[in-house]
C-alpha positions as CSV (number, residue, x, y, z in Angstrom):
1,X,14.5,-14.6,6.1
2,X,17.8,-13.2,7.2
3,X,18.2,-9.5,7.9
4,X,20.4,-8.9,4.8
5,X,18.0,-10.9,2.6
6,X,15.0,-8.9,3.8
7,X,16.9,-5.7,3.2
8,X,17.8,-6.8,-0.2
9,X,14.1,-7.6,-0.9
10,X,13.2,-4.2,0.2
11,X,16.0,-2.7,-1.9
12,X,14.5,-4.4,-4.9
13,X,11.2,-2.6,-4.1
14,X,13.1,0.6,-4.9
15,X,13.4,-0.6,-8.5
16,X,17.0,-1.8,-8.2
17,X,18.3,1.7,-7.5
18,X,21.2,2.2,-5.2
19,X,20.7,3.8,-1.8
20,X,22.6,7.0,-1.6
21,X,25.7,6.7,0.5
22,X,25.9,9.3,3.2
23,X,28.9,9.8,5.4
24,X,30.6,12.6,7.3
25,X,32.2,15.4,5.2
26,X,35.6,13.8,5.8
27,X,34.7,10.4,4.6
28,X,37.1,8.6,2.3
29,X,36.3,9.0,-1.3
30,X,34.4,12.3,-0.9
31,X,37.5,14.4,-1.4
32,X,38.1,12.8,-4.7
33,X,34.7,14.0,-5.9
34,X,35.0,17.5,-4.4
35,X,35.7,19.2,-7.7
36,X,32.5,17.8,-9.2
37,X,29.6,20.2,-9.3
38,X,26.7,19.0,-7.3
39,X,24.0,17.4,-9.4
40,X,20.5,18.9,-9.2
41,X,18.7,17.4,-6.2
42,X,15.5,15.7,-7.2
43,X,12.4,17.5,-6.3
44,X,9.0,16.0,-5.6
45,X,5.5,17.0,-4.6
46,X,5.2,13.9,-2.4
47,X,4.4,14.7,1.2
48,X,6.1,11.5,2.5
49,X,9.3,11.8,0.4
50,X,9.8,15.4,1.6
51,X,9.0,14.3,5.1
52,X,12.3,12.4,5.1
53,X,14.1,15.7,4.3
54,X,12.3,17.4,7.2
55,X,10.1,19.5,4.8
56,X,6.4,20.0,5.1
57,X,5.2,19.7,1.5
58,X,1.5,20.5,1.1
59,X,1.1,20.2,-2.7
60,X,-0.5,16.7,-2.7
61,X,-2.3,17.0,0.7
62,X,-3.9,20.5,0.9
63,X,-6.6,21.1,0.0
64,X,-8.2,17.7,0.0
65,X,-8.6,16.5,-3.6
66,X,-11.9,17.3,-5.3
67,X,-11.4,14.7,-8.0
68,X,-14.9,14.4,-9.6
69,X,-16.4,16.7,-12.1
70,X,-20.2,17.1,-12.4
71,X,-20.5,14.4,-15.1
72,X,-18.4,12.0,-13.1
73,X,-20.5,12.6,-10.0
74,X,-23.7,12.0,-12.0
75,X,-22.3,8.7,-13.4
76,X,-21.3,7.6,-9.9
77,X,-24.8,8.5,-8.5
78,X,-26.3,6.3,-11.2
79,X,-24.0,3.4,-10.6
80,X,-24.1,3.2,-6.8
81,X,-27.8,2.3,-6.1
82,X,-27.8,-0.9,-8.3
83,X,-24.4,-2.0,-7.0
84,X,-25.5,-1.5,-3.4
85,X,-28.9,-3.3,-4.1
86,X,-27.1,-6.2,-5.8
87,X,-24.9,-6.8,-2.7
88,X,-27.8,-6.5,-0.3
89,X,-30.2,-8.7,-2.3
90,X,-28.3,-11.0,-4.6
91,X,-24.9,-11.8,-3.2
92,X,-24.9,-14.1,-0.2
93,X,-21.5,-13.9,1.5
94,X,-22.3,-16.7,4.0
95,X,-23.2,-19.1,1.2
96,X,-20.1,-18.1,-0.8
97,X,-17.9,-18.7,2.2
98,X,-19.5,-22.1,3.1
99,X,-19.3,-23.4,-0.4
100,X,-15.8,-22.0,-1.0
101,X,-17.0,-20.5,-4.3
102,X,-19.1,-17.6,-5.5
103,X,-22.6,-18.5,-6.6
104,X,-23.1,-18.6,-10.4
105,X,-25.9,-16.1,-10.3
106,X,-23.7,-13.7,-8.4
107,X,-20.9,-13.9,-10.9
108,X,-23.4,-13.5,-13.8
109,X,-24.9,-10.5,-12.1
110,X,-21.5,-8.9,-11.6
111,X,-20.6,-9.4,-15.3
112,X,-23.9,-7.8,-16.2
113,X,-23.3,-4.8,-14.0
114,X,-19.9,-4.3,-15.6
115,X,-18.1,-4.8,-12.3
116,X,-15.2,-6.7,-14.0
117,X,-14.3,-3.7,-16.2
118,X,-14.7,-0.6,-14.1
119,X,-11.7,1.3,-15.4
120,X,-11.4,-0.1,-18.9
121,X,-12.2,2.6,-21.5
122,X,-15.8,2.6,-22.7
123,X,-14.8,2.0,-26.3
124,X,-13.1,-1.2,-25.3
125,X,-16.1,-2.6,-23.3
126,X,-15.6,-1.1,-19.8
127,X,-17.2,1.6,-17.8
128,X,-14.2,4.1,-18.1
129,X,-14.2,5.1,-14.4
130,X,-11.6,7.2,-12.8
131,X,-9.6,6.0,-9.8
132,X,-11.9,7.9,-7.4
133,X,-15.0,6.5,-8.9
134,X,-13.5,3.0,-8.8
135,X,-12.6,3.5,-5.1
136,X,-16.2,4.4,-4.2
137,X,-17.6,1.3,-5.8
138,X,-14.9,-0.9,-4.3
139,X,-15.9,0.5,-0.9
140,X,-19.3,-0.9,-1.4
141,X,-17.9,-4.3,-2.2
142,X,-15.6,-4.2,0.9
143,X,-18.6,-3.5,3.1
144,X,-20.3,-6.7,2.0
145,X,-18.0,-9.5,0.8
146,X,-14.2,-9.3,0.7
147,X,-14.0,-12.7,-1.0
148,X,-16.0,-11.4,-4.0
149,X,-13.8,-8.3,-3.7
150,X,-10.7,-10.4,-4.2
151,X,-12.1,-12.0,-7.3
152,X,-12.9,-8.6,-8.8
153,X,-9.6,-7.1,-7.7
154,X,-7.4,-10.0,-8.8
155,X,-9.1,-9.6,-12.2
156,X,-8.8,-5.9,-12.8
157,X,-6.8,-4.2,-10.1
158,X,-3.8,-6.4,-10.9
159,X,-4.8,-9.2,-13.4
160,X,-5.1,-7.1,-16.5
161,X,-3.9,-3.8,-15.1
162,X,-0.6,-4.2,-16.8
163,X,-2.4,-4.1,-20.2
164,X,-4.0,-0.9,-19.2
165,X,-0.7,0.7,-17.9
166,X,1.8,-0.8,-20.4
167,X,-0.1,-2.4,-23.2
168,X,0.5,-1.5,-26.8
169,X,-2.5,-0.3,-28.8
170,X,-2.7,-3.8,-30.4
171,X,-2.6,-5.5,-27.0
172,X,-5.2,-3.2,-25.5
173,X,-7.5,-3.7,-28.5
174,X,-7.1,-7.5,-28.4
175,X,-7.4,-8.2,-24.7
176,X,-9.4,-5.5,-22.9
177,X,-12.7,-6.3,-24.7
178,X,-12.2,-9.9,-23.7
179,X,-11.6,-9.2,-20.0
180,X,-14.7,-7.1,-19.9
181,X,-16.8,-9.6,-21.8
182,X,-16.6,-12.7,-19.7
183,X,-13.0,-13.9,-19.6
184,X,-11.2,-13.8,-16.2
185,X,-7.7,-12.5,-15.7
186,X,-5.0,-13.2,-13.1
187,X,-1.7,-11.8,-12.0
188,X,1.0,-14.5,-11.8
189,X,4.1,-13.5,-9.9
190,X,4.5,-15.5,-6.6
191,X,6.4,-18.8,-6.7
192,X,7.3,-21.5,-4.1
193,X,10.8,-20.0,-3.7
194,X,9.8,-16.3,-3.9
195,X,7.2,-14.4,-2.0
196,X,8.2,-10.8,-1.3
197,X,11.5,-11.4,-3.0
198,X,10.1,-11.1,-6.5
199,X,13.5,-10.9,-8.1
200,X,14.2,-14.5,-7.3
201,X,11.5,-16.1,-9.4
202,X,12.5,-19.3,-11.3
203,X,10.0,-19.4,-14.1
204,X,11.8,-18.9,-17.4
205,X,11.0,-17.9,-20.9
206,X,13.5,-18.4,-23.7
207,X,13.3,-17.0,-27.2
208,X,12.7,-19.8,-29.7
209,X,15.2,-20.1,-32.7
210,X,12.6,-18.7,-35.1
211,X,12.4,-15.5,-33.0
212,X,8.6,-15.5,-33.2
213,X,7.8,-16.8,-29.7
214,X,9.1,-17.5,-26.2
215,X,9.0,-20.9,-24.6
216,X,7.7,-20.5,-21.1
217,X,8.3,-23.1,-18.3
218,X,7.7,-22.9,-14.6
219,X,5.0,-22.6,-11.9
220,X,3.2,-20.0,-9.7
221,X,1.5,-20.5,-6.4
222,X,-1.4,-18.8,-4.5
223,X,-2.7,-17.2,-7.7
224,X,-6.1,-15.6,-7.2
225,X,-8.4,-16.5,-10.1
226,X,-5.6,-19.0,-11.1
227,X,-8.0,-21.9,-11.8
228,X,-10.5,-19.8,-13.9
229,X,-8.4,-17.2,-15.6
230,X,-8.1,-17.4,-19.4
231,X,-5.8,-14.4,-19.6
232,X,-2.8,-14.0,-17.3
233,X,0.0,-11.5,-16.7
234,X,3.0,-13.8,-16.1
235,X,6.5,-12.9,-14.9
236,X,9.5,-14.9,-15.9
237,X,13.3,-14.7,-16.1
238,X,14.6,-14.1,-19.6
239,X,18.2,-14.0,-20.9
240,X,19.2,-10.4,-21.8
241,X,22.4,-9.1,-23.3
242,X,24.0,-6.4,-21.0
243,X,27.5,-5.0,-21.4
244,X,28.5,-7.9,-23.5
245,X,27.2,-10.5,-21.1
246,X,24.1,-12.6,-20.9
247,X,22.1,-12.0,-17.7
248,X,18.7,-12.9,-16.5
249,X,16.1,-10.2,-16.1
250,X,12.4,-10.5,-15.3
251,X,10.0,-10.0,-18.2
252,X,6.2,-9.7,-18.2
253,X,4.1,-11.7,-20.6
254,X,0.4,-11.8,-21.6
255,X,-0.3,-15.5,-21.5
256,X,-3.5,-17.2,-22.7
257,X,-4.6,-20.6,-21.4
258,X,-5.6,-21.3,-25.0
259,X,-1.9,-21.2,-26.0
260,X,-1.6,-24.8,-24.6
261,X,0.7,-26.1,-21.8
262,X,-1.1,-24.0,-19.1
263,X,-2.8,-26.0,-16.3
264,X,-3.8,-25.3,-12.7
265,X,-4.1,-27.3,-9.5
266,X,-7.2,-27.6,-7.2
267,X,-8.4,-24.6,-5.3
268,X,-6.5,-24.0,-2.0
269,X,-8.3,-24.5,1.3
270,X,-7.8,-21.1,2.9
271,X,-8.5,-19.5,6.3
272,X,-10.4,-16.6,4.7
273,X,-11.6,-15.2,1.3
274,X,-12.6,-18.8,0.8
275,X,-15.0,-18.1,-2.1
276,X,-12.1,-16.6,-4.2
277,X,-10.4,-19.1,-6.5
278,X,-6.7,-19.6,-5.4
279,X,-4.6,-22.2,-7.2
280,X,-1.2,-23.1,-8.4
281,X,-0.6,-22.5,-12.1
282,X,1.8,-24.5,-14.2
283,X,3.5,-23.7,-17.5
284,X,5.0,-26.4,-19.7
285,X,6.6,-25.4,-23.0
286,X,4.0,-22.7,-23.4
287,X,4.6,-20.9,-26.7
288,X,4.1,-17.1,-26.1
289,X,4.2,-14.9,-29.2
290,X,6.8,-12.1,-29.0
291,X,4.1,-9.6,-29.5
292,X,2.7,-10.6,-26.0
293,X,5.7,-9.2,-24.2
294,X,4.3,-6.5,-21.9
295,X,6.4,-3.4,-21.3
296,X,9.5,-4.6,-23.0
297,X,11.9,-7.5,-22.5
298,X,13.7,-7.2,-19.1
299,X,11.3,-4.6,-17.7
300,X,9.1,-7.1,-15.8
301,X,10.1,-5.9,-12.4
302,X,9.1,-2.3,-13.3
303,X,5.8,-3.6,-14.7
304,X,5.1,-5.6,-11.6
305,X,5.9,-2.8,-9.1
306,X,3.8,-0.3,-11.1
307,X,0.8,-2.6,-11.2
308,X,1.0,-3.2,-7.5
309,X,1.6,0.5,-6.6
310,X,-1.2,1.5,-8.9
311,X,-3.7,-0.8,-7.3
312,X,-3.0,-0.3,-3.6
313,X,-5.4,2.6,-3.1
314,X,-8.3,0.2,-4.0
315,X,-7.4,-2.0,-1.0
316,X,-7.7,1.0,1.3
317,X,-11.1,1.9,-0.2
318,X,-12.4,-1.6,0.2
319,X,-11.3,-1.8,3.8
320,X,-12.7,1.6,4.6
321,X,-16.1,0.0,3.6
322,X,-15.4,-3.0,5.7
323,X,-14.7,-0.9,8.7
324,X,-17.7,1.3,8.2
325,X,-20.0,-1.8,8.1
326,X,-18.4,-3.3,11.3
327,X,-18.6,0.0,13.1
328,X,-22.3,0.3,12.3
329,X,-22.9,-3.2,13.6
330,X,-21.0,-2.5,16.8
331,X,-22.6,1.0,17.4
332,X,-26.2,-0.4,16.9
333,X,-25.5,-3.2,19.3
334,X,-24.0,-0.8,21.9
335,X,-27.0,1.5,21.6
336,X,-29.5,-1.3,22.3
337,X,-27.8,-3.9,24.5
338,X,-28.5,-3.3,28.2
339,X,-26.2,-4.7,30.9
340,X,-26.1,-3.8,34.6
341,X,-29.1,-1.5,34.0
342,X,-27.3,0.6,31.4
343,X,-26.8,0.5,27.7
344,X,-23.4,-0.5,26.6
345,X,-23.1,2.9,24.9
346,X,-23.3,4.5,28.3
347,X,-20.1,3.0,29.5
348,X,-17.0,5.1,29.0
349,X,-14.8,2.1,28.0
350,X,-17.2,1.2,25.2
351,X,-17.4,4.7,24.0
352,X,-13.7,4.9,23.8
353,X,-13.7,1.7,21.7
354,X,-16.3,3.2,19.3
355,X,-14.3,6.4,19.1
356,X,-11.1,4.7,18.2
357,X,-12.9,2.5,15.7
358,X,-14.4,5.6,14.1
359,X,-10.9,7.3,14.0
360,X,-9.4,4.3,12.2
361,X,-12.2,4.2,9.7
362,X,-12.0,7.9,9.1
363,X,-8.2,7.8,8.5
364,X,-8.4,4.8,6.2
365,X,-11.1,6.5,4.1
366,X,-9.2,9.7,4.0
367,X,-6.1,8.0,2.7
368,X,-8.0,6.1,0.0
369,X,-9.6,9.2,-1.5
370,X,-6.5,11.3,-1.1
371,X,-4.3,8.8,-3.0
372,X,-7.0,8.2,-5.7
373,X,-7.5,11.9,-6.0
374,X,-3.8,12.5,-6.5
375,X,-3.7,9.8,-9.1
376,X,-6.6,11.3,-11.0
377,X,-4.9,14.7,-10.9
378,X,-1.9,13.2,-12.7
379,X,0.6,13.2,-9.7
380,X,3.5,10.9,-10.4
381,X,5.0,10.5,-6.9
382,X,2.3,8.7,-4.9
383,X,3.9,5.3,-4.4
384,X,4.8,5.8,-0.7
385,X,1.4,7.2,0.1
386,X,-0.2,4.3,-1.7
387,X,1.9,1.9,0.3
388,X,1.0,3.7,3.6
389,X,-2.6,3.5,2.7
390,X,-2.4,-0.3,2.3
391,X,-0.4,-0.9,5.5
392,X,-2.6,1.4,7.5
393,X,-5.9,0.1,6.1
394,X,-5.1,-3.6,6.6
395,X,-3.9,-3.0,10.2
396,X,-6.9,-0.7,11.0
397,X,-9.5,-3.1,9.5
398,X,-8.3,-5.9,11.7
399,X,-8.4,-3.8,14.8
400,X,-11.9,-2.4,14.0
401,X,-13.5,-5.8,13.3
402,X,-11.8,-7.4,16.3
403,X,-13.2,-4.6,18.5
404,X,-16.6,-5.0,16.9
405,X,-16.6,-8.7,17.9
406,X,-15.5,-7.6,21.4
407,X,-18.4,-5.2,21.8
408,X,-20.9,-7.8,20.6
409,X,-19.4,-10.3,23.0
410,X,-20.4,-13.9,22.6
411,X,-22.8,-12.9,19.9
412,X,-19.9,-11.5,17.8
413,X,-18.2,-14.9,18.0
414,X,-21.1,-16.6,16.4
415,X,-21.3,-17.1,12.6
416,X,-24.7,-15.5,12.4
417,X,-23.4,-12.0,12.8
418,X,-20.9,-12.5,10.0
419,X,-18.0,-10.8,11.8
420,X,-16.0,-14.0,12.3
421,X,-16.0,-14.5,8.5
422,X,-14.9,-10.9,8.0
423,X,-12.1,-11.3,10.5
424,X,-10.9,-14.5,8.7
425,X,-11.1,-12.7,5.4
426,X,-9.1,-9.7,6.7
427,X,-6.0,-11.7,7.7
428,X,-4.7,-12.0,4.2
429,X,-4.7,-8.3,3.6
430,X,-1.6,-7.7,5.7
431,X,0.2,-10.3,3.6
432,X,-0.6,-10.1,-0.1
433,X,0.2,-7.4,-2.7
434,X,3.3,-6.5,-0.6
435,X,3.5,-7.7,3.0
436,X,3.1,-4.9,5.5
437,X,6.6,-5.7,6.8
438,X,8.2,-5.2,3.3
439,X,6.1,-2.1,2.6
440,X,7.3,-0.5,5.8
441,X,10.9,-1.1,4.7
442,X,9.9,0.2,1.2
443,X,8.6,3.5,2.7
444,X,11.6,3.9,5.0
445,X,14.3,3.0,2.4
446,X,12.8,5.1,-0.4
447,X,12.5,8.1,1.9
448,X,16.0,7.7,3.2
449,X,17.3,7.5,-0.4
450,X,15.5,10.7,-1.2
451,X,16.9,12.5,1.9
452,X,20.4,11.0,1.4
453,X,20.7,12.4,-2.1
454,X,20.2,15.9,-0.7
455,X,22.7,15.5,2.1
456,X,25.2,14.0,-0.3
457,X,25.0,17.0,-2.6
458,X,25.3,19.4,0.3
459,X,28.5,17.7,1.5
460,X,29.9,18.1,-2.0
461,X,28.9,21.7,-2.0
462,X,30.9,22.3,1.2
463,X,34.0,21.2,-0.6
464,X,33.7,24.3,-2.9
465,X,31.5,26.7,-0.8
466,X,32.0,29.8,-2.9
467,X,30.6,28.0,-6.0
468,X,27.5,26.7,-4.3
469,X,26.4,29.4,-1.9
470,X,22.8,29.1,-2.9
471,X,22.6,25.4,-1.9
472,X,24.5,26.0,1.3
473,X,22.4,29.1,2.4
474,X,19.2,27.3,1.5
475,X,20.1,24.4,3.8
476,X,21.2,26.8,6.5
477,X,17.8,28.5,6.4
478,X,16.1,25.1,6.6
479,X,18.1,24.2,9.7
480,X,17.4,27.6,11.3
481,X,13.7,27.1,10.7
482,X,14.0,23.7,12.4
483,X,15.6,25.3,15.4
484,X,12.7,27.7,15.9
485,X,10.0,25.2,15.0
486,X,8.8,26.8,11.8
487,X,7.7,25.0,8.6
488,X,9.5,25.9,5.4
489,X,7.5,28.2,3.2
490,X,4.0,29.5,4.1
491,X,2.5,29.1,7.5
492,X,0.8,25.7,7.6
493,X,-2.0,27.2,9.7
494,X,-3.3,28.9,6.6
495,X,-3.9,25.5,5.0
496,X,-6.5,24.3,7.6
497,X,-9.6,25.4,9.3
498,X,-9.3,27.8,12.3
499,X,-9.8,25.1,14.9
500,X,-7.1,22.9,13.4
501,X,-4.3,25.5,13.1
502,X,-2.6,24.5,16.4
503,X,-2.4,20.8,15.6
504,X,-1.3,21.6,12.0
505,X,1.6,23.8,13.3
506,X,2.6,21.1,15.8
507,X,2.6,18.5,12.9
508,X,4.8,20.9,10.9
509,X,7.2,21.2,13.8
510,X,7.4,17.4,14.1
511,X,8.0,17.0,10.4
512,X,11.1,19.2,10.8
513,X,12.3,17.1,13.8
514,X,11.6,13.9,11.8
515,X,14.0,15.2,9.1
516,X,16.7,15.7,11.9
517,X,16.1,12.1,13.0
518,X,16.6,10.8,9.5
519,X,19.8,12.8,9.0
520,X,21.2,11.6,12.3
521,X,20.5,8.0,11.3
522,X,22.2,8.4,7.9
523,X,25.2,10.0,9.4
524,X,25.5,7.3,12.0
525,X,25.0,4.2,9.9
526,X,25.7,5.2,6.2
527,X,24.9,2.3,3.9
528,X,24.7,0.0,6.9
529,X,21.2,1.6,7.5
530,X,19.9,-1.1,5.1
531,X,20.4,-3.7,7.9
532,X,19.0,-1.5,10.7
533,X,15.5,-2.9,10.4
534,X,14.2,-1.9,13.8
535,X,15.3,1.7,13.1
536,X,13.7,1.5,9.6
537,X,10.4,0.3,11.1
538,X,10.4,3.2,13.5
539,X,10.9,5.7,10.8
540,X,8.2,4.0,8.7
541,X,5.8,4.3,11.7
542,X,6.7,8.0,12.0
543,X,6.0,8.4,8.3
544,X,2.6,6.8,8.7
545,X,1.8,9.0,11.6
546,X,2.8,12.2,9.8
547,X,0.9,11.4,6.5
548,X,-2.3,10.2,8.2
549,X,-2.3,13.3,10.4
550,X,-1.9,15.5,7.4
551,X,-4.7,13.6,5.5
552,X,-7.3,14.0,8.3
553,X,-6.4,17.7,8.9
554,X,-7.0,18.3,5.2
555,X,-10.2,16.3,5.0
556,X,-11.7,17.9,8.2
557,X,-10.8,21.3,6.9
558,X,-12.7,20.5,3.7
559,X,-15.7,19.5,5.7
560,X,-15.6,22.8,7.6
561,X,-15.1,24.8,4.4
562,X,-18.1,23.2,2.6
563,X,-20.2,23.4,5.8
564,X,-20.9,19.7,5.8
565,X,-23.3,18.5,8.6
566,X,-20.5,16.3,9.9
567,X,-18.0,19.1,10.1
568,X,-17.9,19.5,13.9
569,X,-17.5,15.7,14.3
570,X,-14.8,15.5,11.6
571,X,-12.8,18.4,13.2
572,X,-12.9,16.7,16.6
573,X,-11.7,13.4,15.0
574,X,-8.9,15.3,13.2
575,X,-7.8,16.9,16.5
576,X,-7.8,13.6,18.3
577,X,-5.9,11.7,15.7
578,X,-3.3,14.5,15.1
579,X,-2.7,14.9,18.8
580,X,-1.8,11.3,19.3
581,X,0.2,11.0,16.1
582,X,2.3,14.1,16.9
583,X,2.9,12.7,20.4
584,X,4.3,9.5,18.9
585,X,6.4,11.6,16.5
586,X,7.7,13.6,19.4
587,X,9.0,10.4,21.0
588,X,10.7,9.2,17.9
589,X,14.2,10.7,18.7
590,X,14.2,8.8,22.0
591,X,13.0,5.7,20.2
592,X,16.1,5.9,18.0
593,X,18.5,6.6,20.9
594,X,21.1,4.4,22.6
595,X,18.7,2.9,25.1
596,X,16.2,1.9,22.4
597,X,19.0,0.5,20.3
598,X,20.3,-1.7,23.2
599,X,16.8,-3.0,23.8
600,X,16.4,-3.7,20.1
601,X,19.7,-5.6,20.0
602,X,18.5,-7.6,23.0
603,X,15.2,-8.5,21.2
604,X,16.9,-9.5,18.0
605,X,19.4,-11.7,19.9
606,X,16.5,-13.4,21.7
607,X,14.8,-13.9,18.3
608,X,17.9,-15.5,16.9
609,X,18.2,-17.9,19.8
610,X,14.5,-18.9,19.4
611,X,15.0,-19.5,15.7
612,X,18.1,-21.6,16.2
613,X,16.5,-23.6,19.0
614,X,13.4,-24.2,16.9
615,X,11.1,-22.7,19.5
616,X,11.0,-21.6,23.1
617,X,14.2,-22.4,25.0
618,X,12.7,-22.3,28.5
619,X,10.9,-25.4,29.7
620,X,7.6,-25.6,31.6
621,X,8.0,-24.7,35.3
622,X,6.6,-28.2,36.0
623,X,9.2,-29.9,33.8
624,X,12.3,-29.5,36.0
C-alpha cells in the first residue's frame, strides 16, 4: 500500500473527519478568519487524547477502576470455577488444532455454560455481564485455547455486537435470543480488495422498487464463523442522496442465511487458530428486509468502527491470560531445570527474561481492566486507549510466548508443551480487528487532530488578543508549567503511592514534553503530517509508553492502598516499567529531529527500491 493510501485508510479510521490544519500564525487564509471568534475547544477525559496536548489528565486513569459491585463480584465468583474446570477437563486444544475444528462436545458445553451470550441481557437469553466481568472470563479462555476464543469472540464481541449497540428494540428482541440459543453469528466486513481500507468495499445493496427490501450482492473473505453463522452483520455500499447527488455510503445489515442466496466456501487452511471456522461468504441477490438495516442507511462505517472499538479490550484480556499461562510454564521449568550444576532460575539472564515477561503481562492485564472499567463507568472517549490495549497486548503476547519457548529450549519447540501452537495462534492478533500498523496511525492521527484543534483556536485568538485573553493566558500558563516541568493542575504525586511519586512526576514531565513534540511536528508539517508515517509511528509509540506507564502506576498504587499481598512486587514492577517508558519518552525529541528524519528517508528510499526490484537488489557474494 502506498504512503498516501495508508494515510487515507488511517484517516478513515477517524470516522471521515478532517484533520485540523495547523500552520504558523502568518499562514495564508488565517487572516481571513481572524475576525471569527474561536470555537470552543473540545474537552475530553481521555488520558491519551490530552497527552497530545501535553496535558496530564488523570480522570480515567487515577484511581484504578473499581468496576464491580458486591453482586457482580458474587456472580463472577460463581461463574469462574465451572468455566475454568470446563477448559481444564473438557476442552482439548491439541485435538481442536489437529482436527482444525472444535469438538462437538466442547461446543455443546460452551452453549450450555452460556459462553456465547455473556453480555446479552438476561431477559433476552444471556448472562447480562458487564465489560469487566466479560474480560475476566475471556482471560480464562485466552489462557487455554485461543482458537476457541476466536469462535466465541467472532460470535459476540463483533458478530452480533452491532445488534447490542445499535439495534432497535425489535431487532434486539428478534435476534438476541437466537444468538444465545444456538445460532452462530459472524461479522462480515473484509473483502478481497479491502483489508484495513474498509471504505473501499465492493459488496452492494440496492433498494428494490417495492421499497420493502434491499438486494445484496458481493462476497467477503476470511470471515470467522463464516461457514457456520446463521446470522451475520454485513457491510455493503448503498446509494445515498447527498446534496442533490447520489453517492455510495456503507450501510450495515443484519443478514440471515435463511433469506436465501447466502453461501460459504470451504474452511481456510490457516497457520494458527486452526479450530476456528474461517471461510469466504457469498451473497447473490439476497433479499434483506429494510427493517434489517442496522444503525441507519449510510452509517455503516460508524457502526463497524464502534463495534471494533467496543470489542478491543476483550482481546487484551484474553492475551493477558495467554501470557499468564506461558509465564507460569516458563517459571516452573526455570525453577526445576538444572544446567551446569545450577537451576535455570539462578542465572541472571534467565531472571531478566522472566522479569520482562512478567512486566509485559502485568501491563497487558492493567490495560484490559482499565479500559473495561472505564467503559463500565460510562466513559465515552476510550477508543485510543482500547486501540493501545490491542496493539500492546498482541505484541506483548508474542514476545512472552516466544521467550517461554526459549527458556524451555528444545522442549518448548515440541508440540507436547503446547507453546508452539500458542505461538501460531498468536500471530493473527497483530493483524485482525485493525492491524497494529493501522491502529498506530489511528492513535497518532486522532491525537494530532485533537491537539491541532486547540492550536488552531489559539492562533485565531492571537488575531484579536483583547477579546480572548482567557484562552491566551491559559495557554501561556500551560507553556510556563512545561518550562519548569510541572503538570497542569494538582501534583500528580498525590495520585499514587509514596514510593511511586518520583516516577509519576517524571511521567508528568514527559507528558508536557510530548505535547511540545506534537506541536513542533504540526507546525513543521501542517496537513502533510498525514504522510509522515515514521513520525506518526514514533508519536504512537510515545503514546503507548505514556499510557502504559500511567496504567501500571495506578494499578500498583491500588495494590498498596488495599494492602494486597502482591503490593511490594507490583510497586517494583511499576517502577521498572515507568522508568524504561519515560526514558524512551525522553528520547522522543531526538527521534523526531533532523538526523532521525534523514535516516528515515534513507530507509524508505531503500524500501522503495526493494519493492520496485521485487526483492533484494544485491546478489550473493558467490554470484559475481
